[in-house]
C-alpha positions as CSV (number, residue, x, y, z in Angstrom):
1,X,4.3,-25.8,57.9
2,X,7.0,-27.1,60.1
3,X,9.8,-24.9,60.7
4,X,13.7,-26.3,59.8
5,X,14.4,-27.4,63.3
6,X,11.2,-29.6,63.6
7,X,11.9,-31.0,60.3
8,X,15.4,-32.0,61.2
9,X,14.5,-33.1,64.8
10,X,10.9,-33.7,65.6
11,X,9.7,-35.1,62.4
12,X,10.0,-38.8,62.5
13,X,10.1,-40.8,59.0
14,X,12.7,-43.2,59.5
15,X,10.6,-45.9,57.1
16,X,9.0,-45.0,53.9
17,X,7.8,-48.4,52.3
18,X,6.6,-48.2,48.8
19,X,3.3,-49.7,48.0
20,X,2.0,-50.1,44.3
21,X,-1.2,-48.5,44.8
22,X,-2.9,-51.2,42.4
23,X,-1.2,-54.5,44.4
24,X,-4.5,-55.6,46.6
25,X,-2.2,-58.2,48.4
26,X,0.3,-55.7,49.3
27,X,-2.1,-52.6,49.9
28,X,-4.2,-55.1,52.4
29,X,-0.9,-55.3,54.5
30,X,1.1,-52.4,54.4
31,X,-0.6,-51.0,57.6
32,X,0.6,-53.7,59.7
33,X,4.2,-53.1,58.4
34,X,5.2,-50.7,61.1
35,X,6.6,-47.9,58.4
36,X,6.5,-44.4,59.5
37,X,5.5,-43.7,56.0
38,X,3.4,-45.4,53.1
39,X,4.4,-44.2,49.7
40,X,1.6,-45.1,47.2
41,X,3.1,-45.3,44.0
42,X,1.7,-44.2,40.9
43,X,5.4,-44.2,39.2
44,X,7.9,-46.9,38.5
45,X,6.0,-49.8,39.9
46,X,2.8,-49.5,37.8
47,X,2.8,-50.7,34.0
48,X,2.2,-47.8,31.4
49,X,-1.2,-49.2,30.6
50,X,-2.5,-49.2,34.1
51,X,-1.5,-45.6,35.1
52,X,-5.2,-44.1,34.7
53,X,-6.9,-46.9,36.4
54,X,-4.0,-47.0,39.2
55,X,-5.1,-43.2,39.6
56,X,-8.3,-43.8,40.5
57,X,-7.8,-46.0,43.3
58,X,-5.5,-43.5,45.6
59,X,-8.6,-42.0,47.0
60,X,-9.8,-45.5,48.5
61,X,-6.4,-46.8,49.5
62,X,-5.3,-43.6,51.5
63,X,-7.8,-44.9,54.2
64,X,-6.8,-48.7,54.3
65,X,-3.2,-47.8,54.5
66,X,-3.5,-44.9,57.4
67,X,-5.0,-47.4,59.9
68,X,-1.7,-48.5,61.5
69,X,-0.8,-44.5,61.9
70,X,1.8,-44.0,59.2
71,X,1.5,-41.0,57.3
72,X,0.7,-41.3,53.4
73,X,2.6,-40.2,50.2
74,X,2.1,-40.7,46.7
75,X,4.8,-40.8,44.1
76,X,3.5,-38.8,41.3
77,X,4.6,-39.5,37.5
78,X,6.4,-36.4,36.0
79,X,4.9,-36.8,32.7
80,X,1.1,-37.1,34.6
81,X,1.9,-34.8,37.2
82,X,-1.6,-32.6,37.1
83,X,-3.4,-35.8,36.6
84,X,-2.0,-37.4,39.4
85,X,-2.1,-34.5,41.4
86,X,-5.5,-34.1,40.8
87,X,-6.4,-37.6,42.1
88,X,-4.2,-37.5,44.9
89,X,-5.2,-34.5,46.5
90,X,-7.9,-36.2,48.7
91,X,-8.3,-36.2,52.4
92,X,-5.6,-38.3,54.2
93,X,-2.7,-37.5,52.0
94,X,0.5,-36.0,54.1
95,X,2.8,-35.6,51.3
96,X,3.8,-35.6,47.3
97,X,7.2,-37.6,46.6
98,X,8.6,-35.8,43.2
99,X,10.6,-37.7,40.9
100,X,13.5,-36.4,38.9
101,X,13.6,-32.5,39.5
102,X,16.0,-30.9,37.6
103,X,15.1,-27.5,38.2
104,X,13.9,-25.3,41.1
105,X,11.6,-23.8,38.8
106,X,9.6,-27.4,38.2
107,X,9.3,-27.6,42.0
108,X,7.7,-24.4,42.1
109,X,5.2,-25.0,39.1
110,X,4.1,-28.0,40.8
111,X,4.1,-26.1,44.4
112,X,1.7,-23.7,42.5
113,X,-0.5,-26.4,41.5
114,X,-0.5,-27.9,44.9
115,X,-1.5,-24.6,46.6
116,X,-4.6,-24.1,44.3
117,X,-5.4,-27.7,44.7
118,X,-5.5,-27.1,48.6
119,X,-7.4,-24.1,48.3
120,X,-10.1,-25.5,45.8
121,X,-10.7,-28.5,48.0
122,X,-10.4,-27.1,51.6
123,X,-7.3,-28.2,52.6
124,X,-5.4,-26.1,55.2
125,X,-2.8,-24.0,53.3
126,X,0.7,-25.8,53.3
127,X,-0.4,-28.9,54.9
128,X,0.9,-31.1,52.0
129,X,4.9,-31.5,52.1
130,X,7.1,-32.4,49.4
131,X,9.5,-35.4,49.4
132,X,12.1,-35.1,46.4
133,X,14.1,-37.9,44.6
134,X,17.1,-36.4,42.5
135,X,17.7,-38.8,39.9
136,X,19.5,-37.2,37.2
137,X,22.9,-35.7,36.5
138,X,21.1,-32.2,36.2
139,X,19.0,-32.8,39.4
140,X,22.6,-33.3,41.3
141,X,24.2,-30.1,39.7
142,X,21.2,-28.0,40.5
143,X,20.6,-29.6,43.7
144,X,21.0,-26.6,45.8
145,X,18.2,-24.5,44.3
146,X,16.0,-27.7,44.2
147,X,16.5,-28.0,48.0
148,X,15.6,-24.4,48.4
149,X,12.7,-24.1,46.0
150,X,9.7,-24.5,48.0
151,X,9.0,-24.3,51.5
152,X,6.9,-27.6,51.1
153,X,10.2,-29.4,50.8
154,X,10.8,-31.6,54.2
155,X,13.2,-34.3,52.8
156,X,14.6,-35.4,49.7
157,X,17.0,-38.5,48.7
158,X,19.1,-39.4,45.8
159,X,17.5,-42.1,43.6
160,X,20.3,-44.5,43.0
161,X,18.9,-46.5,40.2
162,X,17.6,-44.1,37.9
163,X,20.7,-41.7,38.6
164,X,22.7,-45.0,37.2
165,X,21.0,-44.9,34.1
166,X,21.7,-41.0,34.0
167,X,25.4,-41.5,34.5
168,X,25.8,-44.6,32.4
169,X,27.1,-46.7,35.6
170,X,26.4,-50.7,35.9
171,X,24.4,-51.5,39.1
172,X,27.4,-52.9,40.7
173,X,26.5,-52.9,44.7
174,X,30.4,-53.5,45.2
175,X,31.0,-49.8,43.6
176,X,28.0,-47.8,45.4
177,X,30.7,-46.0,47.3
178,X,32.6,-44.8,44.5
179,X,29.6,-44.1,42.2
180,X,27.5,-42.5,44.4
181,X,29.5,-40.6,46.8
182,X,29.6,-37.4,45.4
183,X,25.9,-37.0,44.6
184,X,25.1,-38.8,48.2
185,X,27.2,-35.9,49.8
186,X,25.9,-33.3,48.0
187,X,22.6,-34.2,48.8
188,X,23.5,-34.1,52.5
189,X,25.1,-30.7,52.4
190,X,21.9,-29.2,50.4
191,X,19.5,-30.7,52.2
192,X,20.8,-29.5,55.8
193,X,21.6,-25.8,54.5
194,X,17.9,-25.7,53.2
195,X,16.5,-27.3,56.4
196,X,15.7,-30.5,54.8
197,X,16.0,-33.8,55.9
198,X,18.5,-35.9,54.0
199,X,17.1,-39.6,53.6
200,X,18.7,-42.5,51.9
201,X,21.3,-45.4,52.6
202,X,24.0,-42.9,51.4
203,X,27.0,-44.5,49.6
204,X,27.6,-47.8,51.0
205,X,29.5,-50.7,49.1
206,X,27.5,-54.0,49.4
207,X,24.3,-52.4,50.3
208,X,21.3,-52.9,48.3
209,X,18.0,-51.8,49.9
210,X,16.2,-54.2,47.7
211,X,18.0,-57.1,49.0
212,X,16.8,-58.8,52.5
213,X,19.1,-62.0,52.2
214,X,22.2,-60.0,54.2
215,X,20.3,-60.4,57.4
216,X,18.7,-58.0,59.9
217,X,22.0,-57.4,61.5
218,X,23.5,-56.1,58.5
219,X,20.7,-54.0,57.7
220,X,20.3,-52.3,60.7
221,X,24.3,-51.8,60.6
222,X,23.6,-50.1,57.2
223,X,20.9,-47.9,58.5
224,X,22.8,-46.8,61.5
225,X,25.8,-45.9,59.3
226,X,23.6,-43.7,57.0
227,X,22.4,-42.2,60.4
228,X,25.8,-41.5,61.5
229,X,26.7,-39.6,58.1
230,X,23.4,-37.5,58.4
231,X,20.7,-39.1,57.0
232,X,17.5,-39.4,58.8
233,X,15.6,-42.3,57.0
234,X,15.1,-44.0,53.9
235,X,12.9,-45.4,51.5
236,X,12.2,-49.2,50.9
237,X,10.6,-51.4,48.6
238,X,10.8,-54.6,50.8
239,X,8.6,-54.8,54.3
240,X,11.4,-56.8,55.4
241,X,13.5,-53.8,55.9
242,X,11.2,-51.9,57.7
243,X,12.0,-52.8,61.3
244,X,15.9,-52.4,60.7
245,X,15.3,-49.2,59.1
246,X,13.3,-47.6,62.4
247,X,15.9,-49.2,64.7
248,X,19.0,-47.9,62.8
249,X,17.6,-44.5,62.1
250,X,17.0,-44.0,66.0
251,X,19.5,-43.4,68.4
252,X,21.1,-46.4,69.6
253,X,21.1,-47.7,73.4
254,X,24.5,-47.1,73.9
255,X,24.4,-43.7,72.5
256,X,21.6,-42.5,74.4
257,X,23.0,-44.0,77.7
258,X,26.2,-41.9,77.0
259,X,23.9,-38.5,76.1
260,X,22.1,-38.9,79.3
261,X,25.6,-39.3,81.6
262,X,27.1,-36.4,79.7
263,X,24.0,-34.1,80.1
264,X,24.2,-34.7,83.6
265,X,27.6,-34.1,84.3
266,X,27.7,-31.1,82.3
267,X,24.9,-29.6,83.7
268,X,26.2,-30.2,87.2
269,X,29.8,-28.6,85.7
270,X,27.4,-25.4,84.7
271,X,26.0,-24.8,87.9
272,X,29.5,-24.8,89.4
273,X,30.7,-22.6,86.9
274,X,32.6,-24.4,84.8
275,X,32.5,-24.7,80.9
276,X,33.6,-28.6,80.5
277,X,34.0,-31.7,82.3
278,X,36.0,-35.1,82.0
279,X,33.3,-38.2,81.6
280,X,34.7,-41.7,81.3
281,X,38.6,-39.9,80.4
282,X,37.0,-37.5,77.5
283,X,36.5,-33.7,77.9
284,X,33.2,-32.8,77.0
285,X,32.2,-28.8,76.5
286,X,29.1,-26.7,75.1
287,X,29.6,-27.9,71.4
288,X,29.1,-31.6,73.0
289,X,25.9,-30.3,75.1
290,X,24.2,-29.3,71.9
291,X,25.0,-32.8,70.2
292,X,23.7,-34.6,73.4
293,X,20.6,-32.5,73.3
294,X,20.0,-33.4,69.7
295,X,20.3,-37.0,70.6
296,X,18.1,-36.8,73.7
297,X,15.6,-34.8,71.5
298,X,15.6,-37.2,68.8
299,X,15.2,-40.3,71.0
300,X,12.3,-38.2,72.3
301,X,10.3,-37.6,68.9
302,X,11.0,-41.5,68.2
303,X,9.4,-42.8,71.2
304,X,6.0,-40.2,70.5
305,X,6.1,-41.5,67.0
306,X,6.3,-45.0,68.0
307,X,3.3,-44.3,70.6
308,X,1.3,-42.6,67.5
309,X,1.8,-45.7,65.4
310,X,0.7,-48.0,68.9
311,X,-2.3,-46.1,69.4
312,X,-3.4,-46.4,65.9
313,X,-2.8,-50.0,66.0
314,X,-5.1,-50.4,69.0
315,X,-7.8,-48.3,67.5
316,X,-9.7,-50.8,65.6
317,X,-9.2,-53.4,67.9
318,X,-10.7,-51.6,70.8
319,X,-13.7,-49.9,68.5
């Protein structure tokens, strides 16, 4: 199981694309979309009458959507969590997305069940990670304990749609900031304190991840603003957002170029016994070097992830 530093820096899950497990045309194309993670959905996108049949498809769908090098998660139903986990804990599963947690005890109960299934099915211990979607007022109030409830938890985000129901909010993208600022910021601090990645687009007015009509440039800008706030990726229901998320949640080229320039200047200053240096009219010191090192390490991690996906995509053609 990755330590906190690896989770925050080296684990790259910029784009997580929801795919209804029972929609064959979506499943067939999912691996070509370029997402870092495919979320096979058993929850909101599956009609109540289709839950049981959808569950049976997971074991056959996982190898199909893995072809492009994406990790695979399954979003379970809380009211059917045991049945969903029984069906999902098969070879190729990387993570479990857990919706609507409201207490640490709920996460710990699911952790015990996953641990038992790992043992029963011969999984290496601790290989399946958790991705949490906090979607209720109670979940937000208890978010610190929820974030620390299990060492399996690798990332978490606020589910704004269901939180709006819990809070009685109308869904107005013009009021996203006012409505979700508190919850999204609670998430950021709770996640960081627990060594967990915070995911989502944050509280940004006029931003709706279900809408691709605003255009690619606006999408990249929304993802970049979220990254500047401390988010490292987001969940998406439309493949049109994938490329924008991959770009927006990676260090921008101008930031990377400046990081390299500052690092070279600081390394030279340290060699001369100096603790700070002037670069383009600004002073940089040890604290700046830590941020520079993060940008460089994150960029390297993104490059490795892209190389992994490229290798996977080339595999079937060269076979």
